[in-house]
DSSP file (Angstrom, degrees, kcal/mol; ACC not computed):
  #  RESIDUE AA STRUCTURE BP1 BP2  ACC     N-H-->O    O-->H-N    N-H-->O    O-->H-N    TCO  KAPPA ALPHA  PHI   PSI    X-CA   Y-CA   Z-CA
    1    1 A M     >        0   0    0      0, 0.0     4,-2.0     0, 0.0     5,-0.2   0.000 360.0 360.0 360.0 -38.7   71.2   92.0  129.9
    2    2 A T  H  >  +     0   0    0      1,-0.2     4,-2.7     2,-0.2     5,-0.2   0.896 360.0  51.8 -66.3 -38.9   70.7   89.5  127.1
    3    3 A T  H  > S+     0   0    0      1,-0.2     4,-2.6     2,-0.2    -1,-0.2   0.865 107.5  53.4 -66.0 -33.7   73.8   90.7  125.2
    4    4 A L  H  > S+     0   0    0      2,-0.2     4,-2.2     1,-0.2    -1,-0.2   0.919 111.4  45.1 -64.8 -42.6   75.8   90.2  128.4
    5    5 A I  H  X S+     0   0    0     -4,-2.0     4,-2.6     2,-0.2    -2,-0.2   0.905 113.1  50.6 -67.2 -41.1   74.6   86.7  128.7
    6    6 A L  H  X S+     0   0    0     -4,-2.7     4,-2.4     2,-0.2    -2,-0.2   0.900 111.0  49.0 -63.9 -40.2   75.2   86.0  125.0
    7    7 A N  H  X S+     0   0    0     -4,-2.6     4,-2.6     2,-0.2     5,-0.3   0.912 111.4  49.8 -64.4 -41.7   78.7   87.4  125.3
    8    8 A F  H  X S+     0   0    0     -4,-2.2     4,-2.5     1,-0.2    -2,-0.2   0.918 112.4  47.5 -61.8 -43.4   79.4   85.2  128.3
    9    9 A L  H  X S+     0   0    0     -4,-2.6     4,-2.1     2,-0.2    -2,-0.2   0.897 113.5  46.9 -66.7 -39.9   78.1   82.1  126.5
   10   10 A S  H  X S+     0   0    0     -4,-2.4     4,-2.1     2,-0.2    -2,-0.2   0.922 115.1  45.0 -70.0 -42.3   80.1   82.8  123.4
   11   11 A I  H  X S+     0   0    0     -4,-2.6     4,-2.6     1,-0.2     5,-0.2   0.907 114.1  50.7 -66.1 -40.1   83.4   83.5  125.3
   12   12 A G  H  X S+     0   0    0     -4,-2.5     4,-2.6    -5,-0.3    -2,-0.2   0.871 108.7  51.9 -63.8 -36.9   82.7   80.5  127.5
   13   13 A T  H  X S+     0   0    0     -4,-2.1     4,-1.8     2,-0.2    -2,-0.2   0.921 111.9  45.5 -64.6 -44.3   82.2   78.3  124.4
   14   14 A V  H  X S+     0   0    0     -4,-2.1     4,-2.2     2,-0.2    -2,-0.2   0.925 114.8  47.7 -66.1 -43.7   85.5   79.4  122.9
   15   15 A L  H  X S+     0   0    0     -4,-2.6     4,-2.6     1,-0.2    -2,-0.2   0.912 112.7  47.5 -65.6 -42.0   87.4   79.0  126.1
   16   16 A S  H  X S+     0   0    0     -4,-2.6     4,-1.6     2,-0.2    -1,-0.2   0.833 110.5  53.6 -70.2 -28.7   85.9   75.5  126.8
   17   17 A G  H  X S+     0   0    0     -4,-1.8     4,-1.5    -5,-0.2    -2,-0.2   0.901 110.2  46.9 -66.5 -40.8   86.7   74.6  123.2
   18   18 A I  H  X S+     0   0    0     -4,-2.2     4,-2.3     1,-0.2    -2,-0.2   0.909 112.1  50.2 -65.7 -41.2   90.3   75.6  123.7
   19   19 A L  H  X S+     0   0    0     -4,-2.6     4,-1.2     1,-0.2    -1,-0.2   0.811 104.8  59.0 -67.4 -28.6   90.4   73.7  127.0
   20   20 A T  H  < S+     0   0    0     -4,-1.6    -1,-0.2    12,-0.2    -2,-0.2   0.910 111.6  40.4 -62.3 -41.8   89.0   70.7  125.2
   21   21 A I  H  < S+     0   0    0     -4,-1.5    -2,-0.2     1,-0.2    -1,-0.2   0.878 120.3  42.5 -75.1 -38.2   92.0   70.7  122.8
   22   22 A T  H  < S+     0   0    0     -4,-2.3    -1,-0.2    -5,-0.1    -2,-0.2   0.503  82.7 115.9 -92.7  -3.5   94.7   71.5  125.4
   23   23 A A     <  -     0   0    0     -4,-1.2     6,-0.1    -5,-0.2    -3,-0.0  -0.419  52.6-154.0 -68.4 139.4   93.6   69.2  128.3
   24   24 A K  S    S+     0   0    0     -2,-0.1    -1,-0.1     1,-0.0    61,-0.1   0.838  78.7  66.3 -82.3 -34.8   96.1   66.5  129.1
   25   25 A N  S  > S-     0   0    0      1,-0.1     4,-2.1    58,-0.0     5,-0.1  -0.773  74.4-147.3 -90.6 126.4   93.6   64.1  130.6
   26   26 A P  H  > S+     0   0    0      0, 0.0     4,-2.0     0, 0.0     5,-0.1   0.826  98.2  55.1 -63.7 -31.0   91.2   62.7  128.0
   27   27 A V  H  > S+     0   0    0      2,-0.2     4,-1.8     1,-0.2     5,-0.1   0.927 109.9  45.7 -67.1 -43.7   88.4   62.4  130.6
   28   28 A I  H  > S+     0   0    0      1,-0.2     4,-2.3     2,-0.2    -1,-0.2   0.867 109.7  56.7 -64.7 -36.0   88.7   66.1  131.4
   29   29 A S  H  X S+     0   0    0     -4,-2.1     4,-1.8     1,-0.2    -2,-0.2   0.896 106.8  47.9 -62.6 -40.7   88.8   66.9  127.7
   30   30 A V  H  X S+     0   0    0     -4,-2.0     4,-2.1     2,-0.2    -1,-0.2   0.858 109.3  53.7 -69.2 -34.5   85.5   65.2  127.2
   31   31 A I  H  X S+     0   0    0     -4,-1.8     4,-2.1     2,-0.2    -2,-0.2   0.909 109.1  48.4 -65.8 -40.5   84.0   67.1  130.1
   32   32 A Y  H  X S+     0   0    0     -4,-2.3     4,-2.3     2,-0.2    -2,-0.2   0.863 108.6  55.0 -64.4 -34.7   85.2   70.3  128.5
   33   33 A L  H  X S+     0   0    0     -4,-1.8     4,-2.2     2,-0.2    -2,-0.2   0.893 106.4  50.5 -64.4 -39.3   83.6   69.1  125.3
   34   34 A I  H  X S+     0   0    0     -4,-2.1     4,-2.5     2,-0.2    -2,-0.2   0.913 109.5  50.9 -63.2 -42.8   80.3   68.7  127.1
   35   35 A F  H  X S+     0   0    0     -4,-2.1     4,-2.7     1,-0.2     5,-0.2   0.899 108.4  53.2 -60.0 -40.0   80.6   72.2  128.5
   36   36 A T  H  X S+     0   0    0     -4,-2.3     4,-2.3   -20,-0.2    -2,-0.2   0.932 111.0  45.1 -61.0 -46.2   81.3   73.4  124.9
   37   37 A F  H  X S+     0   0    0     -4,-2.2     4,-2.3     2,-0.2    -2,-0.2   0.895 113.8  49.1 -66.0 -40.1   78.1   71.8  123.6
   38   38 A V  H  X S+     0   0    0     -4,-2.5     4,-2.3     2,-0.2    -2,-0.2   0.918 113.1  46.6 -67.2 -42.7   76.0   73.0  126.5
   39   39 A L  H  X S+     0   0    0     -4,-2.7     4,-2.1     2,-0.2    -2,-0.2   0.894 113.2  49.3 -66.8 -39.1   77.2   76.6  126.2
   40   40 A A  H  X S+     0   0    0     -4,-2.3     4,-2.3    -5,-0.2    -2,-0.2   0.891 111.2  50.2 -65.9 -38.2   76.7   76.5  122.4
   41   41 A A  H  X S+     0   0    0     -4,-2.3     4,-2.4     2,-0.2    -2,-0.2   0.903 109.4  51.0 -65.9 -40.5   73.2   75.1  122.9
   42   42 A G  H  X S+     0   0    0     -4,-2.3     4,-2.2     2,-0.2    -2,-0.2   0.898 109.8  50.5 -62.0 -40.2   72.4   77.9  125.4
   43   43 A Y  H  X S+     0   0    0     -4,-2.1     4,-1.7     2,-0.2    -2,-0.2   0.928 111.3  47.9 -62.1 -45.9   73.6   80.5  122.9
   44   44 A L  H  <>S+     0   0    0     -4,-2.3     5,-2.7     1,-0.2     4,-0.5   0.878 111.0  50.9 -64.7 -37.4   71.4   79.0  120.2
   45   45 A I  H ><5S+     0   0    0     -4,-2.4     3,-0.8     1,-0.2    -1,-0.2   0.905 109.9  50.0 -66.6 -40.4   68.4   78.9  122.5
   46   46 A L  H 3<5S+     0   0    0     -4,-2.2    -1,-0.2     1,-0.2    -2,-0.2   0.805 107.4  52.7 -71.4 -28.0   68.8   82.6  123.6
   47   47 A I  T 3<5S-     0   0    0     -4,-1.7    -1,-0.2    -5,-0.1    -2,-0.2   0.514 126.6 -97.0 -86.3  -1.2   69.1   83.9  120.0
   48   48 A G  T < 5S+     0   0    0     -3,-0.8     2,-0.8    -4,-0.5     3,-0.2   0.544  92.0 115.5 107.2   7.6   65.8   82.1  119.1
   49   49 A I     >< +     0   0    0     -5,-2.7     4,-1.9     1,-0.2     5,-0.1  -0.610  30.7 158.0-106.8  71.6   66.9   78.8  117.5
   50   50 A Q  H  >  +     0   0    0     -2,-0.8     4,-2.7     1,-0.2     5,-0.3   0.867  65.5  55.6 -66.7 -38.7   65.4   76.6  120.2
   51   51 A F  H  > S+     0   0    0      1,-0.2     4,-2.1     2,-0.2    -1,-0.2   0.925 110.8  43.6 -63.6 -44.8   65.1   73.4  118.2
   52   52 A I  H  > S+     0   0    0      2,-0.2     4,-2.2     1,-0.2    -1,-0.2   0.890 113.7  52.7 -67.7 -38.1   68.7   73.3  117.2
   53   53 A G  H  X S+     0   0    0     -4,-1.9     4,-1.7     2,-0.2    -2,-0.2   0.926 111.9  43.8 -63.1 -45.6   69.8   74.2  120.8
   54   54 A I  H  X S+     0   0    0     -4,-2.7     4,-2.6     1,-0.2    -1,-0.2   0.865 111.4  55.6 -67.4 -34.9   67.8   71.4  122.3
   55   55 A S  H  X>S+     0   0    0     -4,-2.1     4,-3.1    -5,-0.3     5,-0.6   0.889 104.4  53.9 -64.2 -38.3   69.0   69.1  119.5
   56   56 A Y  I  X>S+     0   0    0     -4,-2.2     5,-1.6     1,-0.2     4,-1.3   0.931 111.3  45.4 -58.6 -45.5   72.6   69.9  120.5
   57   57 A I  I  <>S+     0   0    0     -4,-1.7     5,-1.9     3,-0.2    -2,-0.2   0.930 118.9  40.8 -66.4 -44.2   71.9   68.9  124.1
   58   58 A I  I  <5S+     0   0    0     -4,-2.6     5,-0.2     3,-0.2    -2,-0.2   0.956 125.9  31.4 -69.9 -49.7   70.0   65.7  123.2
   59   59 A V  I  X>S+     0   0    0     -4,-3.1     5,-1.8    -5,-0.2     4,-1.1   0.971 129.8  28.8 -77.2 -54.6   72.3   64.5  120.4
   60   60 A Y  I  <XS+     0   0    0     -4,-1.3     5,-3.3    -5,-0.6     6,-0.4   0.963 131.2  30.3 -78.1 -52.1   75.8   65.7  121.3
   61   61 A V  I  4XS+     0   0    0     -5,-1.6     5,-0.6     3,-0.2    -3,-0.2   0.930 125.4  44.6 -73.5 -43.8   75.7   65.9  125.1
   62   62 A G  I  4<S+     0   0    0     -5,-1.9    -3,-0.2    -6,-0.3    -1,-0.2   0.785 132.2   9.9 -73.7 -27.5   73.3   63.1  125.6
   63   63 A A  I  X5S+     0   0    0     -4,-1.1     4,-1.9    -5,-0.2    -3,-0.2   0.785 127.8  36.4-117.5 -61.3   74.7   60.6  123.2
   64   64 A I  I  ><S+     0   0    0     -5,-1.8     4,-2.6     2,-0.2    -3,-0.2   0.935 118.4  44.7 -71.0 -48.0   78.1   61.3  121.6
   65   65 A A  I  ><S+     0   0    0     -5,-3.3     4,-2.3     1,-0.2    -1,-0.2   0.890 115.0  48.6 -66.7 -38.3   79.9   63.0  124.5
   66   66 A V  H  ><S+     0   0    0     -5,-0.6     4,-2.2    -6,-0.4    -1,-0.2   0.875 110.7  52.1 -68.0 -35.8   78.7   60.4  127.0
   67   67 A L  H  X S+     0   0    0     -4,-1.9     4,-2.4     2,-0.2    -2,-0.2   0.928 109.9  48.5 -63.1 -45.3   79.8   57.7  124.6
   68   68 A F  H  X S+     0   0    0     -4,-2.6     4,-2.7     1,-0.2     5,-0.2   0.916 110.2  52.8 -58.4 -42.9   83.3   59.3  124.4
   69   69 A L  H  X S+     0   0    0     -4,-2.3     4,-1.9     1,-0.2    -2,-0.2   0.911 111.0  45.2 -62.3 -43.7   83.4   59.5  128.1
   70   70 A F  H  X S+     0   0    0     -4,-2.2     4,-1.6     2,-0.2    -1,-0.2   0.890 113.4  50.0 -68.2 -38.8   82.6   55.8  128.6
   71   71 A V  H  X S+     0   0    0     -4,-2.4     4,-1.2     2,-0.2    -2,-0.2   0.922 111.9  47.6 -65.6 -43.0   85.1   54.7  125.9
   72   72 A I  H  X S+     0   0    0     -4,-2.7     4,-0.8     1,-0.2     5,-0.4   0.870 110.5  51.9 -67.7 -35.4   87.9   56.8  127.4
   73   73 A M  H  < S+     0   0    0     -4,-1.9    -1,-0.2    -5,-0.2     3,-0.2   0.815 107.6  53.4 -69.5 -28.3   87.2   55.4  130.8
   74   74 A M  H  < S+     0   0    0     -4,-1.6    -1,-0.2     1,-0.2    -2,-0.2   0.769  98.0  64.6 -74.6 -25.1   87.3   51.9  129.5
   75   75 A I  H  < S-     0   0    0     -4,-1.2    -1,-0.2    -3,-0.2    -2,-0.2   0.841  92.3-147.6 -68.1 -32.5   90.8   52.5  127.9
   76   76 A N     <  -     0   0    0     -4,-0.8     2,-0.4    -3,-0.2    -3,-0.1   0.986  16.4-166.1  63.4  63.5   92.3   53.0  131.4
   77   77 A I        -     0   0    0     -5,-0.4     2,-0.2     1,-0.0    -1,-0.2  -0.654  16.8-126.7 -80.8 133.4   95.0   55.6  130.6
   78   78 A K     >  -     0   0    0     -2,-0.4     4,-1.1     1,-0.1     3,-0.3  -0.544   8.1-131.1 -82.4 147.5   97.6   56.0  133.3
   79   79 A L  H  > S+     0   0    0      1,-0.2     4,-2.1    -2,-0.2     5,-0.2   0.792 104.3  61.2 -69.1 -29.3   98.3   59.5  134.7
   80   80 A T  H  > S+     0   0    0      1,-0.2     4,-1.6     2,-0.2    -1,-0.2   0.857 101.3  53.2 -68.4 -33.6  102.1   59.1  134.4
   81   81 A D  H  > S+     0   0    0     -3,-0.3     4,-1.2     1,-0.2    -1,-0.2   0.872 110.1  48.4 -66.2 -36.0  101.8   58.6  130.6
   82   82 A I  H  X S+     0   0    0     -4,-1.1     4,-1.0     1,-0.2    -2,-0.2   0.909 110.2  50.0 -70.9 -42.0   99.8   61.8  130.3
   83   83 A L  H  X S+     0   0    0     -4,-2.1     4,-0.6     1,-0.2    -1,-0.2   0.815 106.2  56.5 -69.5 -30.0  102.3   63.9  132.4
   84   84 A E  H  < S+     0   0    0     -4,-1.6     3,-0.4     1,-0.2     4,-0.3   0.881 110.9  42.3 -69.4 -37.5  105.3   62.7  130.4
   85   85 A T  H >X S+     0   0    0     -4,-1.2     3,-0.6     1,-0.2     4,-0.6   0.638  99.6  75.0 -83.9 -12.9  103.9   63.9  127.1
   86   86 A G  H 3X S+     0   0    0     -4,-1.0     4,-0.9     1,-0.2     3,-0.5   0.778  86.2  60.6 -71.5 -27.0  102.6   67.2  128.5
   87   87 A T  H 3X S+     0   0    0     -4,-0.6     4,-0.7    -3,-0.4    -1,-0.2   0.746  95.1  63.0 -74.9 -21.4  106.0   68.9  128.8
   88   88 A Q  H <4 S+     0   0    0     -3,-0.6     4,-0.3    -4,-0.3    -1,-0.2   0.817 103.9  47.7 -71.0 -29.3  106.7   68.6  125.1
   89   89 A Y  H >< S+     0   0    0     -4,-0.6     3,-0.6    -3,-0.5    -1,-0.2   0.788 106.7  55.2 -83.4 -27.4  103.8   70.9  124.2
   90   90 A T  H >< S+     0   0    0     -4,-0.9     3,-1.1     1,-0.2    -1,-0.2   0.614  88.4  74.6 -85.5 -11.1  104.4   73.7  126.7
   91   91 A K  T 3< S+     0   0    0     -4,-0.7    -1,-0.2     1,-0.2     4,-0.2   0.739  98.7  47.2 -75.1 -18.8  108.0   74.5  125.6
   92   92 A N  T <> S+     0   0    0     -3,-0.6     4,-2.0    -4,-0.3    -1,-0.2   0.236  81.5 105.0 -99.7  12.1  106.7   76.2  122.4
   93   93 A L  H <> S+     0   0    0     -3,-1.1     4,-2.3     1,-0.2     5,-0.2   0.893  75.6  52.0 -63.8 -42.7  104.1   78.2  124.2
   94   94 A P  H  > S+     0   0    0      0, 0.0     4,-2.2     0, 0.0    -1,-0.2   0.898 110.6  49.5 -61.6 -37.6  105.9   81.6  124.1
   95   95 A L  H  > S+     0   0    0      2,-0.2     4,-2.5     1,-0.2     5,-0.2   0.903 110.6  50.1 -65.4 -40.3  106.4   81.3  120.4
   96   96 A A  H  X S+     0   0    0     -4,-2.0     4,-2.3     2,-0.2    -1,-0.2   0.886 110.8  49.1 -65.5 -38.8  102.7   80.5  119.9
   97   97 A I  H  X S+     0   0    0     -4,-2.3     4,-2.4     2,-0.2     5,-0.2   0.906 111.8  49.1 -66.7 -41.2  101.7   83.5  122.0
   98   98 A A  H  X S+     0   0    0     -4,-2.2     4,-2.1     2,-0.2    -2,-0.2   0.923 113.8  45.0 -64.7 -44.4  104.0   85.8  120.0
   99   99 A I  H  X S+     0   0    0     -4,-2.5     4,-2.4     2,-0.2    -2,-0.2   0.902 114.0  50.1 -67.2 -40.3  102.7   84.5  116.6
  100  100 A G  H  X S+     0   0    0     -4,-2.3     4,-2.3    -5,-0.2    -2,-0.2   0.900 111.8  46.8 -65.0 -41.2   99.0   84.7  117.8
  101  101 A S  H  X S+     0   0    0     -4,-2.4     4,-2.1     2,-0.2    -1,-0.2   0.886 112.6  50.1 -69.5 -36.9   99.4   88.3  119.0
  102  102 A L  H  X S+     0   0    0     -4,-2.1     4,-2.4    -5,-0.2    -2,-0.2   0.916 111.6  49.0 -64.5 -42.6  101.2   89.3  115.8
  103  103 A F  H  X S+     0   0    0     -4,-2.4     4,-2.6     1,-0.2    -2,-0.2   0.918 111.7  48.1 -62.4 -44.3   98.4   87.7  113.8
  104  104 A S  H  X S+     0   0    0     -4,-2.3     4,-2.4     2,-0.2    -1,-0.2   0.873 111.0  51.4 -67.5 -35.4   95.7   89.4  115.8
  105  105 A Y  H  X S+     0   0    0     -4,-2.1     4,-1.5     2,-0.2    -2,-0.2   0.936 113.3  44.4 -63.9 -46.1   97.4   92.8  115.5
  106  106 A V  H  X S+     0   0    0     -4,-2.4     4,-1.6     2,-0.2    -2,-0.2   0.909 113.7  51.2 -64.9 -41.5   97.7   92.5  111.7
  107  107 A F  H  X S+     0   0    0     -4,-2.6     4,-1.7     1,-0.2    -2,-0.2   0.929 113.4  42.8 -62.9 -46.7   94.1   91.3  111.4
  108  108 A Y  H  < S+     0   0    0     -4,-2.4    -1,-0.2     1,-0.2    -2,-0.2   0.706 113.1  52.6 -77.4 -18.4   92.6   94.1  113.4
  109  109 A S  H  < S+     0   0    0     -4,-1.5    -1,-0.2    -5,-0.2    -2,-0.2   0.767 110.6  47.6 -84.2 -25.2   94.8   96.8  111.7
  110  110 A I  H  < S+     0   0    0     -4,-1.6    -2,-0.2     1,-0.2     3,-0.1   0.875 116.7  41.8 -78.9 -38.2   93.8   95.6  108.2
  111  111 A I     <  +     0   0    0     -4,-1.7    -1,-0.2    -5,-0.2    -2,-0.1  -0.648  67.0 139.0-111.9  73.5   90.0   95.5  108.9
  112  112 A P        +     0   0    0      0, 0.0     2,-0.2     0, 0.0    -1,-0.2   0.444  47.9  87.9 -95.6   2.4   89.3   98.6  111.0
  113  113 A F        -     0   0    0     -3,-0.1     2,-0.2     1,-0.0    -3,-0.0  -0.590  66.8-130.9-103.9 161.7   86.0   99.6  109.3
  114  114 A N        -     0   0    0     -2,-0.2     3,-0.4     1,-0.0    -1,-0.0  -0.595  22.0-120.1-100.7 170.1   82.4   98.7  109.9
  115  115 A F  S >  S+     0   0    0     -2,-0.2     3,-0.5     1,-0.2     6,-0.1   0.139  85.4  98.0 -98.6  19.5   79.9   97.6  107.2
  116  116 A N  T 3  S+     0   0    0      1,-0.2    -1,-0.2     5,-0.0    -3,-0.0   0.821  88.2  38.3 -77.1 -30.3   77.3  100.4  107.7
  117  117 A N  T 3  S+     0   0    0     -3,-0.4    -1,-0.2     4,-0.0    -2,-0.1   0.047  76.1 131.7-112.5  26.1   78.5  102.6  104.9
  118  118 A V    <>  -     0   0    0     -3,-0.5     4,-1.9     1,-0.2     3,-0.4  -0.691  50.3-146.4 -79.4 121.7   79.4  100.0  102.2
  119  119 A P  H  > S+     0   0    0      0, 0.0     4,-2.5     0, 0.0     5,-0.2   0.872  94.0  53.2 -60.8 -40.0   77.8  101.2   98.9
  120  120 A S  H  > S+     0   0    0      1,-0.2     4,-2.1     2,-0.2     5,-0.1   0.864 109.7  49.2 -66.1 -33.4   77.0   97.8   97.5
  121  121 A L  H  > S+     0   0    0     -3,-0.4     4,-2.2     2,-0.2    -1,-0.2   0.886 111.4  49.1 -71.7 -37.5   75.2   96.7  100.7
  122  122 A L  H  X S+     0   0    0     -4,-1.9     4,-2.2     2,-0.2    -2,-0.2   0.908 112.9  47.7 -65.8 -41.0   73.2   99.9  100.7
  123  123 A F  H  X S+     0   0    0     -4,-2.5     4,-2.4     1,-0.2    -2,-0.2   0.908 112.2  49.4 -65.9 -41.4   72.2   99.5   97.1
  124  124 A A  H  X S+     0   0    0     -4,-2.1     4,-2.5    -5,-0.2    -1,-0.2   0.893 110.9  49.4 -66.7 -38.3   71.3   95.8   97.6
  125  125 A S  H  X S+     0   0    0     -4,-2.2     4,-2.1     2,-0.2    -1,-0.2   0.908 112.7  46.8 -69.7 -38.6   69.2   96.6  100.6
  126  126 A A  H  X S+     0   0    0     -4,-2.2     4,-2.1     2,-0.2    -2,-0.2   0.894 113.6  49.6 -67.1 -38.1   67.3   99.4   98.8
  127  127 A K  H  X S+     0   0    0     -4,-2.4     4,-2.1     2,-0.2    -2,-0.2   0.903 110.8  49.0 -66.5 -40.7   66.8   97.1   95.8
  128  128 A S  H  X S+     0   0    0     -4,-2.5     4,-2.2     2,-0.2    -1,-0.2   0.868 109.4  52.8 -68.0 -34.4   65.6   94.3   98.0
  129  129 A Q  H  X S+     0   0    0     -4,-2.1     4,-2.2     2,-0.2    -1,-0.2   0.897 108.1  51.3 -64.8 -38.5   63.1   96.7   99.6
  130  130 A L  H  X S+     0   0    0     -4,-2.1     4,-2.1     1,-0.2    -2,-0.2   0.900 109.4  50.1 -64.0 -40.1   61.9   97.7   96.2
  131  131 A N  H  X S+     0   0    0     -4,-2.1     4,-2.4     2,-0.2    -2,-0.2   0.890 108.9  51.9 -64.6 -39.2   61.4   94.0   95.3
  132  132 A I  H  X S+     0   0    0     -4,-2.2     4,-2.2     1,-0.2    -2,-0.2   0.913 109.7  49.4 -63.7 -41.5   59.4   93.4   98.5
  133  133 A L  H  X S+     0   0    0     -4,-2.2     4,-2.3     2,-0.2    -1,-0.2   0.884 109.4  52.3 -64.9 -36.9   57.2   96.4   97.7
  134  134 A N  H  X S+     0   0    0     -4,-2.1     4,-2.3     2,-0.2    -2,-0.2   0.920 110.4  47.1 -64.5 -42.9   56.6   95.0   94.2
  135  135 A Y  H  X S+     0   0    0     -4,-2.4     4,-2.4     1,-0.2    -1,-0.2   0.875 110.3  54.1 -64.4 -36.0   55.6   91.6   95.6
  136  136 A H  H  X S+     0   0    0     -4,-2.2     4,-2.2     2,-0.2    -2,-0.2   0.913 109.6  46.9 -63.1 -42.6   53.3   93.4   98.1
  137  137 A N  H  X S+     0   0    0     -4,-2.3     4,-2.2     2,-0.2    -2,-0.2   0.887 111.8  50.4 -67.4 -38.8   51.6   95.3   95.2
  138  138 A I  H  X S+     0   0    0     -4,-2.3     4,-2.0     2,-0.2    -2,-0.2   0.907 110.7  50.0 -64.2 -41.0   51.2   92.0   93.2
  139  139 A F  H  X S+     0   0    0     -4,-2.4     4,-2.3     1,-0.2    -2,-0.2   0.916 111.6  47.7 -64.0 -43.3   49.7   90.3   96.2
  140  140 A N  H  < S+     0   0    0     -4,-2.2    -1,-0.2     1,-0.2    -2,-0.2   0.868 111.8  50.1 -67.1 -35.3   47.2   93.2   96.8
  141  141 A A  H >< S+     0   0    0     -4,-2.2     3,-0.6     1,-0.2    -1,-0.2   0.867 114.4  44.8 -69.9 -34.6   46.2   93.2   93.1
  142  142 A S  H 3< S+     0   0    0     -4,-2.0     3,-0.2     1,-0.2    -2,-0.2   0.873 125.6  29.4 -76.0 -37.9   45.6   89.5   93.1
  143  143 A F  T >< S+     0   0    0     -4,-2.3     3,-1.0    -5,-0.2     6,-0.4  -0.321  72.9 135.8-119.8  48.7   43.7   89.3   96.4
  144  144 A S  T <  S+     0   0    0     -3,-0.6    -1,-0.2     1,-0.3    -2,-0.1   0.804  77.7  46.3 -70.4 -27.4   42.0   92.7   96.6
  145  145 A N  T 3  S+     0   0    0     -3,-0.2    -1,-0.3     4,-0.0     2,-0.1   0.457  94.1 104.0 -90.8  -0.8   38.7   91.2   97.7
  146  146 A S  S <  S-     0   0    0     -3,-1.0     4,-0.5    -6,-0.1     3,-0.1  -0.438  72.6-135.4 -82.2 154.2   40.3   88.9  100.2
  147  147 A S  S  > S+     0   0    0      1,-0.2     4,-0.6     2,-0.2     3,-0.2   0.674 102.4  67.1 -78.9 -16.6   40.2   89.6  104.0
  148  148 A I  H >> S+     0   0    0      1,-0.2     3,-0.9     2,-0.2     4,-0.8   0.890  94.1  56.3 -69.2 -38.7   44.0   88.7  104.1
  149  149 A S  H 34 S+     0   0    0     -6,-0.4     3,-0.2     1,-0.3    -1,-0.2   0.774 101.0  58.2 -67.3 -23.8   44.9   91.8  102.1
  150  150 A N  H 34 S+     0   0    0     -4,-0.5    -1,-0.3     1,-0.2    -2,-0.2   0.761 102.3  54.6 -74.2 -23.5   43.2   94.0  104.6
  151  151 A A  H << S+     0   0    0     -3,-0.9    -1,-0.2    -4,-0.6    -2,-0.2   0.695  89.3  88.6 -82.0 -19.0   45.4   92.7  107.4
  152  152 A I  S  < S-     0   0    0     -4,-0.8     2,-0.1    -3,-0.2    -4,-0.0  -0.678  85.1-121.1 -81.9 126.5   48.7   93.5  105.5
  153  153 A P        -     0   0    0      0, 0.0     2,-0.5     0, 0.0    -2,-0.1  -0.400  21.7-120.9 -69.1 142.6   49.8   97.1  106.3
  154  154 A Q        -     0   0    0     -4,-0.1     2,-0.1    -2,-0.1     3,-0.0  -0.721  34.3-158.2 -84.6 126.1   50.1   99.4  103.4
  155  155 A G        -     0   0    0     -2,-0.5     2,-0.5   -22,-0.1    -1,-0.0  -0.386  26.9 -85.9 -99.5 177.2   53.7  100.7  103.1
  156  156 A N        -     0   0    0     -2,-0.1    -1,-0.1     1,-0.1   -23,-0.1  -0.730  30.6-161.8 -83.3 126.2   55.3  103.7  101.4
  157  157 A N        +     0   0    0     -2,-0.5     2,-1.1     1,-0.1    -1,-0.1   0.368  61.5 102.6 -92.3   5.1   56.1  102.9   97.8
  158  158 A N        +     0   0    0      2,-0.0     2,-0.5     0, 0.0    -2,-0.1  -0.744  47.8 171.2 -92.0  95.6   58.6  105.8   97.4
  159  159 A V        -     0   0    0     -2,-1.1     2,-0.6   -29,-0.0    -2,-0.0  -0.917  19.3-154.2-108.5 126.5   61.9  104.1   97.5
  160  160 A T        -     0   0    0     -2,-0.5     2,-0.7     2,-0.0    -2,-0.0  -0.884   2.5-157.5-102.4 124.1   65.0  106.1   96.7
  161  161 A I        -     0   0    0     -2,-0.6     2,-0.4   -35,-0.0   -38,-0.1  -0.899  11.5-157.5-102.1 116.5   68.0  104.2   95.4
  162  162 A R        -     0   0    0     -2,-0.7     2,-0.6   -40,-0.1   -36,-0.1  -0.764   4.3-147.4 -95.9 137.4   71.2  106.1   96.0
  163  163 A H        -     0   0    0     -2,-0.4     2,-0.5   -41,-0.0   -43,-0.1  -0.915  10.6-162.8-104.8 123.4   74.3  105.5   93.9
  164  164 A Y              0   0    0     -2,-0.6   -41,-0.1     1,-0.1    -2,-0.0  -0.912 360.0 360.0-105.8 127.8   77.6  105.9   95.6
  165  165 A Y              0   0    0     -2,-0.5    -1,-0.1   -46,-0.0    -2,-0.0   0.374 360.0 360.0-120.3 360.0   80.7  106.3   93.5
């Protein structure tokens, strides 16, 4: 359920970011920008970075986006000016869709593998596990009479490093 909510928040953040850029009315664009910040803050809160998520809401939504909204409302842009310039951007939309789909096809055909079986990553993780065990042994040797060392679980010191060629 959490992954479904995280996927919804990430897709919503990307879509509201795209709508921020493509909106014709600046007031609507700032409202989409507020949605982008709120959805990004929700994503950060759900993955466990609560401080940054709340900071996004306080700083960006509470201060910067509202400031943009008031400044744009003070400018008094007429709707006819916005509608006249909007037709120039939409005439190249089929070309943009074709180039974007070609780029995504090439990107996903070049990178079809996952990172689970990459030898350098496996070696680095085994090496880092060995370093953690070494620090654990140094800590236990230094504080053997301490009550803290009794609370640390004793791990298996047999680490096998496999070399893939």
